[in-house]
N, C-alpha and C positions, 0 to 999 in steps of 0.2 A: 504493500500500500504506500501511497505518497504521503501518508499521515503518520506522525509519531505523537503520542500523547504524554504530556508531562503533568504528573499529579503535583499540585502545589500545596494543598491542604486537604485533610480528610478528618471528619469528626461527626459526632451525633447531631442530628437535627431535632429541634424542639425538645431538648433535654432527654432524648431517648424515649419519649412518650410513645406507646404503642397505638397504632391507628387501625382498630378493627382487625380483620383477617390479615391485613398487610403487615401488621406488626410495627416495629420501630423503623425509623428512617435515618439515613445518614446523608450528610452533605459533602460533596466533593468539588473542590475548586481546581480547575485544570487549564492547561493551555494546549491547543493542538497546533503542531508545527507542520507546515506543508512544504514539499519540494516537488514542484510541478515541471514536467517536460513541456515547454511551450510549443513544441512541434507535434505533440500527440493529438489525435483526432478529438479527444474530449475537450481540448483547450481551444478549438477553432473559434468558438463564439465569444471568447473572453476579450472584451474590448481593451486595446492597448497592451496586451500581454507581450507583444513583440517589442515594446518600448521599456519593459521592466528589466532591471539589472539581473544578470545571471551569474551563478557561482562557477567555480572551476569545472564543475560537472555539467554545466550547461543548463542547470535547472533554476527556476524562479522560486524564491522563498517568501513565505508569509506565515503569520501566526494569528490565531484568534483565541480569546479567552472564552471559557464556558463553565457553567455551574450545573451540577447534577444533584437532584434530590431523589433518592431511590430507596426502596425497602432494603434493609440490611440483608435480609434473605430474599433475593430476587424471586425465588420460587413461590413466595407468598404474595407477590404482586399479581397484577392482572394481565401481564404479558405485553403491555402497551407502553410505548414511549411517546410523550407529548413534548415536542420541541417548540419553544417560544422563539420567534424572531423578535428580539427586543426593540422597543421603540426608542431610538436615540440612545441606545446602550442601557436603558432602564429595564429592570426585571419587574414585570407587572402581572404575570399569570396568577400568582397567589392572590394578588389584590382583586382580580376580577372573577376568578373561579372559586376562591375561598372566602370572599368578603373580608380579606385581610387588610390591615393598614399598609399603605405603600412603603416598600423598603427595598433598597438595593443590596441589603445584607441580611436576608431573612435567616434567623437562627432559632428564635424562641417560639414557645407555644403560642404566644399572642400573635406573632408574625405568621403563624400557620393559619390564622383565621378560623373558619369552621372546619378546616381539615378535609374539604371535599376531595381534592386530588389525592390526598394520602389515604383517606378512608376507602377510596375506590381503587387503590393499588397502582396508580400511575407512576412510572418513572419519568421525572420531569427534567428536561435539559433546556437551559437558557444559553444560547450561543451568539456571540458577537458576529455581526456581518457588516456593519457600517464602518468603513475605514476612516472617516473623518471625525469620529468621536474622540474627544480628549480624555485622558485619565481624570478622575475626580468623582466624589460623591458615590463611589461604588459602582460606577458604570462599567459595563463589559466593553473591552477594547479589542479592536482588530488592528494588527500591526501589518500594514500593507506598504509595498515599495513605491517610491516616487518614479514616475515615468520620465525618461530623458530621451533626448535625441543623440544617441551615441555618446552619452555621458555629458552632453551639453544641456543646459536647462531648457525646458519647453516653456513657451510664453504664449499668451493670447490676451486680447482685449476682452474684458468681461464686465458684466453689470451686476452690482449688488443692490439690494433694496432693504431699507430700514423703516420700521414704523414703531415709534415709542408711544405707549399709552401711559407712561409714567413721567410726570414733570421733573425737570432738573437734570435729565441725562445729558452729559456732554461728551462721553466717550463710548464707542461701540466697537467690538471686533468686526473685522471685515466680513466674517461669516454671519454676523448678526446675533450669534449666540456664544456666550462665554465657554460653554462646554463643547464647542465644535471648532475644529482646525480651520484657520483662514488660509486662503491662497495669498501668499505674500505679494506685495506690490514690487515691481521691478525698480521703480523710482519713487523717492520721497518728495519729488518736486510736484507740488499740487497743480502747477501749470500743465503738467503732462496728463492730468486727469480731468474729469468733468463731474462736478457735483451739482445737484439740482434737487428741487422738491416740487411735489404736486399736491393739490388739495384732494383731488379724486384721481383714480387711475386714468380717467378720460380728460382731465384738465391739462391745460398747457403747462409746460415745465417752467419753473422760476430758477434761473441760475444762481448759484452761490459762489461769490468771487473767490479766486484762489487764495487771497490773503485773509479770508474769513475762516479758514479751517486748516488742518494739518494732518498728515499721517503721523499720529502720535498717541501716546497714552498718558494718563495722569496718575501719579503715585502720591501717597500721603494724604494729608487733609484730615487726619485724625486729631485726637486731643493730646496736647502736651501735658506734662505733669511734673511737679517738683522742680521747676526751673528749667526743665528740658523742653525746648520748643520744637525739637526735631519732628515729633509725631504730628504737630499741627501744621508743619510746612507741606507745601505741595510742589511737586516737580512735574514739568511737562517733558516727556522723554520721547524722542523720535522712535517710531515703531512702524515696521513694514507690514503690520497685521492689525492696525487699529486706525480708526478715523476719529479725530477730535474736533468738535464744533463748540468753541468757547461760549457762544451765545445760547447753546442748548438746542436739543432737538424738540421742536414744537410738537406737543401731543397731537396724535392723530394724523399728522402730515406724513406723506409718502416721500421718503428721501431715496434718491438713486445716485449711486457712485459708479462711474465708468473709469476703469483703470487697467493697466497692463499687469497681469498676474503671471506668476511662475510656479513651477513645481506641482503639477497635478499628481494625485495618487492613481494607481491602477485599481480603481474602486471595484471593478468586476471580480477581483480576486476574493472579495468577501463572499460572493455567491459560490464561487468554486470551493472555498474553504468549508462552508456549511455543507455543500454537496458531499465533499470527500470525508468530512467528519462523520456525517450520518451514515455513509457507506461503511466506514470503519466500525461504528457502534452497532450497526445491523449485522455485519458479517464476520468480523474478527472474533474468534472464540477464545483467544488466549488471555492471560492475566493482564496484559497491557490495556485491555478494553474494560473500562469501569462499569459497563453494562453487560458483561458476560459472567456467567457463573456455571461451573461444572460442565464447561464445553458447550454451553447453550447461550444464545442471545435472545433478545426480545422478538416476539412474533410479528408485531405490527408497529408502524411508526406514523404518527400524526403530527401536523404542524399547525400552529396558531400564530396570528399576528393581528394587531389592531392599528388602524389609521395608517401612519407611515409604513409600519411593518406589514400591514395588510396589503398595501400596494406592492411592497417588496415581494410578498408571496405570489401575487398575480404575475409580476415580472419574472420571477424565478421560474415559474411554470411555463410562461409564454416563450421564454428564450431558451428552453430546453435543458435547464439545469436539473430537472427532476429525473434525468437519466444519469447514472454514475459512469465512471470510466469503463466499466464492464457492460454497460448497456442495461443495467438493472434499475428498476423503479426506486427512487429515493424515498419519497413520502407516499404512503398508501392513501392518505386522505389529508386535505388541507382545509382550514377554516380561516377565511379572510374576512375580518371584521372592519367595518366603517372605512373601507378603502374607496368607496364610491366607484366611479368609472375609471380610476387612475391606476397607474403603475409608477415605478421609480424611473428616474432619468439618469442612467449611468454614463452619460457622455463625459468627455474630458472636461475638467474644471467644474464638474457638478458640485453643488453644495447640498448634500443630502438632507441636512437638517431643515432646510426650507420646507415649510408646509406646502401641500398642494394648492393649486389655484383656488382662491376665494374671490368673491365679488369685489372686495376692496384691496386686500393684501395679496401680493404676488400673483396678480390676475393672469399674467402671461406665463406663469410657471409651466414648463412643458410636460407635466405629469399626465395630462389628459390628451392622449393622442390615440388614434385608431391603432389596434382594435380595443374596443371597450367591453365587448360581450364575450362570453365563453365559447359559443359555437363559431365556426368559420363563416364569415359573411363577406359581402363585397360592399365597400364604402362608396356610395355614388359621388361623394364630394372629392375624394382623392383618387378613386379608381383602384384602390388597393383591395386585395382579398386576404383576409387573415382572421385569426381568432386566438383567444387565450389557450384553448385546448385544440391541439392539432397533431398530437403524437399519441395515438390511442394505445400504443404498446407501453408507454411509460407515464401517460397522464394520470394524475391522482383523481380520486373522488373529491368533489368540491362542495362545501357549504359556504355560501356567501351571505353574510348578515350585514344589514345596514339600517340606520335609523332615519327618521324624517329629515334630519339635518343633511344627510347625503343627497337627498333629492333636491334640497334647496341650495346647498353650498357646493356639492361635489358631483353634480350631474349624474346622480345615481340612477336615473331612469334609463340611461344608455347601457347599463349592465344587462337589461332585458328588453330593449327596444332597438330598432335600427335607426339610421340617421334621420329618418322622417318621423320617428316616434311610433312606428308600428310594432306590435308585440312580436317578439322572436320566439321560435320554438325552443324548448329547453332541452339540452342534451340529457340523456338518461343518467349520466353520472354527476349531475349538478342539482343542487337545491339552493334557492334564494329566498331569504326570509327578511321581510321588512318589519322592523320592530316599531310598530305604529306610534306616532306622536311622541317619540323619544328623541333625545338629542345625542350628538356625536360623543360627548363625554358625560358619563353618568357615574357619580361617585357611589360605590357599593355601600358605603357607610352613611348613616343618617346625617343630614346637614340642614341648615336653615337657608331658605332661598335668598339670593341677593341679586342686585342689578349690575353692580360693577359700572362699566361705562356704557351699558345698554339702556334702552328705553323701558324694557320689561324685566321682570324677575326671570332668572334662569330656569329653564325646564327642570322639573324635579322627578320625572318618571323614573322609577327604579327598575333597572333591567338586568341586574346581576344573575337572577335565577335563570335567565335565558342562556347565559354562557354555559351553565351546567347542563341544561337540557340539550343544547346544541352539541356539546362534546359527547354526551351519552348517545345521541343520534348517530354521530359520525363513527364512534367506536363500534356500535352495533352493526352499522353498514359495512365497515371494513372487516370486522371479525366474523359475522354470521351471514352477511349479505342481506340483512334486514333493512329495507329501504326506509328512509325517514318519511314523515308526512310530506304531502305534496307542498311545493313552494307556496308561500303566502306573500303575494306581492300585489300592488295595484296594477291594473291592466287597462289598456285602451278599450279592449273588447267589451268590458262590462261597465265602462264609464268611471272607474275608480282611479284612473291615471289621466290627468287632464292638463290643458294649457292654463296659463295664468288667467285668461279671461273667464274661463269656466270656473276656476277656483274662486275668483272674486265674487261670483254670483252667489255662492253658497256660504262663504265665510261670514259668520255673524257680525253685525255692526256693533261691536263692543265699545261702549263709550270711552273716548280718549285713547283708543288704540290705533296707531298708524300702521298701515300695511306696507309690505315690501313692494317695490315697483316691479320686481321680477326675481326669479331664481338666478343663480350664477350661470349666465348664458355661455354658450360656446360657439363663437363664430369660427370660421376657418382662419387659422393662424399659420403664417409662413415663418419658420424659424431660420430660414436661410440655408445656403448650401454648406456652410462651414459649421453648422450646429453641432455635429458630433465631436469635432476636434477643437472648436473654439470656445466651448462653454456657452453660458447664456449670452444671447446676442448683445453686443455692446450698446446697440440702440434697441428700443422696444421693437419687437418683431412686427412684421406687416400683418394687420388685422383686416380681414375682408368681412365687413358687417353685412354685406349683401348675401352671403352664403353662411348658413349656420346649421348646426345640429339641433334637432328638437330636444329641448330639455323640459321635461314635464314633472308635475308634482302630484302627490296623492290628493284625491278629492276628500272633502271633509263632510261631517254630519252637522246637525243643527247646532251642536256645541262648538264646532270648529276643530274637532278631533278627527284624525285620519280614519276613514272607513275600512280600508283593506289592510291586510297584514296580520302580524301576531300582536294582538292587543293585550297588554298586561292588564290585570284586574283594575289597576289604577286608572287606566284609560277607558275600560268598559264601564266602570262606575266612577265617573270623574268628579273631582272637586274643583276643576278648572278646565280651561282650554290649554292644551299642551301642543306647542308647535315646534317645527324643526328650524324656525328662523327667529332671529332677534335683530334689532336695529341699533346701530351706533347712535349715541346721543350727541347733543350739541357740543362742539369743541373737539370731537373725535371722529369726524367724518359723518355728520348727522344724516340719517336716512339710508345709509348703505348697510348691507347685511354685515353683522359682526362675526368675524372669525368663523367658527363652526357652531355657534350658539343657537339654542332654542329658547322658547318663551314659556312661562307659566302665567296665565291670566286667570286669577282666582274667580270663581263663581260668586255672584251675590249670595249672601248668607241667608237672608230672609226675604219674604215677598215684599216687605216694606222697602228694603234696600233696592230690590230689583225695580220697583216702581219709581223710586226717587231718582235713580240713576238712568233709567230708560234702558236697562240691560235686557236684551231679548232672551237671554238664557234663563231657564227656570232656576230658582234659588236652591241652595243646599237643603233647606228645611222643607221645600216643596217636593224634594226627591226622597228624603229620608226623615222618618219621624224623630230619630235621635241617633246618637253615635253608635249604639248597639245595632240598629238597623243598617247603618252604613257598613259596619264590620261584617254583618251577615251577607250583605250583597257582594262584598269583596270576596268572601269565602266561596260563595256560589260561583262567582266568575273564575276563581282559581281552580275549583273542582272541575269545571268544564274544560279548562286548559289541560289539566292532568288527564282527563278522559280522552282528549284529542292528541295526546302525546307531545304537547308543547311545553309542559312544565313537569318537573320531577315531583313525585309524591312527597319527597323530603322537604320541598319548598312550600308545600301547602300551608304548614303552620307558620313558616317565616313570613309569608306574604300576608296571612291573616293577622299575625301579631303586629306587623308594621302599620296596619290600618287603625289600630287602637288610638283613642283620643283624637279622632278626626285626622289621622295620618300625620300628626306632628312628629318631629319638627319640620319634615319636608314641606308640609302645607302651611300656608299663612292663613290659618283659620282661627277665628276668635270665639267660636261657639263653645258653650259650656252646658252640658246636660240637656242638649236639645234647644237651648235658648241662646239668643245673642248676649254676649257678655256686656255688662254695663260699661 
C-alpha cells in the first residue's frame, strides 16, 4: 500500500465507560503518510500532481491526521465504519449524531453526548482532507506539498473577498479566516494590487487608495502593567499574508482585494489521501491497521459530511475518487448533508475555507457548476453531459439531506431538477430528503433564539434526530439491502416546488415581516479560460443574466411552513413560521439574504393578540387548549414519523420531552398554564 500509519496516541474514550453491547471504546490519534507514484493510473485525475515535488524514489508525499473512536473489542461493534469528512478541520459527528457539545478533542463522557454512535457499535474515523487548514484549536490537519514550476514559485493574479459583521476590525488574513492558510502576496507594494469595496454584490466598486491600506498585521495593543508599557504598545508589521485597513472594515460592506499570489498547494492530494487511507483501513489485516482485529477488518464503510464537507463528498464521488488504486469501491454509502447543489472547487489557488455562493457573500464562488444532480443529464445552457454518479461499478449509495435554507441560499432545487426546473428521475441508489422548514445550521442542544444582524429571530427547528434516522437508513441499505423510505422532496409535478411568484401568493402576510426578493439565483457565469490554473478570477467573472438556471423553493401552507419533505413534529405542530431565509438588517446589507440563515416568526399567542396585530395565522391558544395538549400533539406527530421510518423509536421520548413548557427555551413563548403571562 502507498499508506503507512503512525499511531500518535492511544487511550480510553469516555473514561472507559461501556456502551451497551459494544462495550468500552478507545480513542486513537494517528497520522497517515502517503507516497504516491504520480504516473500511476489512479493518480491521473489529481489536479497539479505533476507540479508536486518528488522524492529520490520519484514519489509524491503527503500526510493527513485522523482520529479513531472504536470499540476496544472490535468484534463487539456493528461491523461498520463511519468516516467524517471534517468541516474546516473540525470534528463534528459526535455533536450532530450524539447531541454532544462541540469539541475538537472529545474524550469525556459528557463529550460523548447521548452515546448514539457508541451504543450502536460504530467505529468512527474523522480524517483531514482540507490542505489549507492551519494547526490550532484541535483541528485535523492535512500536510500537502506546494506546487512549483520546476522548483520555481507559481504565481497568479487572484481575488479575495472580505465581509466583516463585527465593528472595529482593521486586520484580516488574506484567506479571510485566521484558521486557514493564505496565499502569500508576491509584492508588498499596494500599488501592485487593487483594493475596493461594494455595498451589494451588484453595486459599482469604490476604490480604496493604495496609501489607505497595507499588506501588514498589527501586534500588541494589550494592557501594560506595573510600569511596563510594552503590552499596551502596538506595532504594524509588514506581512505577505495579511491586509491592514487602519480606518477599519465597515460592517456589512463587501471588500475585494486583487493581488498576485504565490505558492498554491496541491489540494487534490487531500482527496487521494482519504481514498488511500480508507482502502488501507478496509483491506489491510495486519496490526498496523487500527481497525483490524484477529485478521479481520470492518465489513462496510460509510461517509458523512455537512455543508462544506458535504460538497466535498459530492466532488469526491463525481471525480472518481470512490475507486481505490485497485479499482475497489471506497465508500459503500455516503451521506451528504446541506451541500445544496454544490461541490468543492479544487483549482489552483483555491481557498477552500470560503463558503459556497450566497446571495450577498461570495456570490460568484465557483462551487455551483454543472453537474448539480446525481443522474447523468445534459445541460442545455452549456451543452455538457455529466452527473455526480457515472461509475456504476464503484459509485456508492447516496442519501442527500438538505434543509429549507439550501433551497433559498444554495440552489438546492437543482439537486433534483434540470436546468429548466423540471423534476428529474431519481437513480435507484439515491434518496433525497428535504428537512422541511429547517435551516442550514441547527444546534442539537437547546438554545434561546436570537436575531444577530438579521431582521428575524433565527430558525429554531431541531433536526438532530434526523441525523440518527438517516444513518440507520443508510447502514441498513448497505448491510441488508433494505431500501430507505422513498425520497421526501418538493416536486414541480405536485405543485410543492415553485417559483418565487407562486411562493409569494401563499406566504402569509405576517405583520412587519419583509420578504426576500428572490432565492440565491444562478445565472450563467463564465469563469474564464484560465480558471483552473489561475485561481478565482482577478476580476469578477462574466455574468450572463439573460440565461439562468431555474432555482425554485418549497411551497408553503397557510402558516408559511414548507408543505413537502420530512416535517419534524415541531413543524407539523408549529408554534411559529419557520423559514429557510432571513434578511440582513440595516447597516449590514439590508434586504439581502443573510448567510445560510432561516427565520422563526412566532405565532400570536392569543386570539386577542392575533386580532390586535392583524396576524392571519391562528393563535397558539386557538390551536391548543394548554401546554399538555401541545405536548400530546407533538407526541402524535413523532409517533407517525416513527411508523413511517423517518424517526428512530429512541427519539420519540426526546422529541416529546423537548416540547414541554411550550418548547422553551427554543421558542419565544410567554404563555403560562394555558394563559398569556401578565
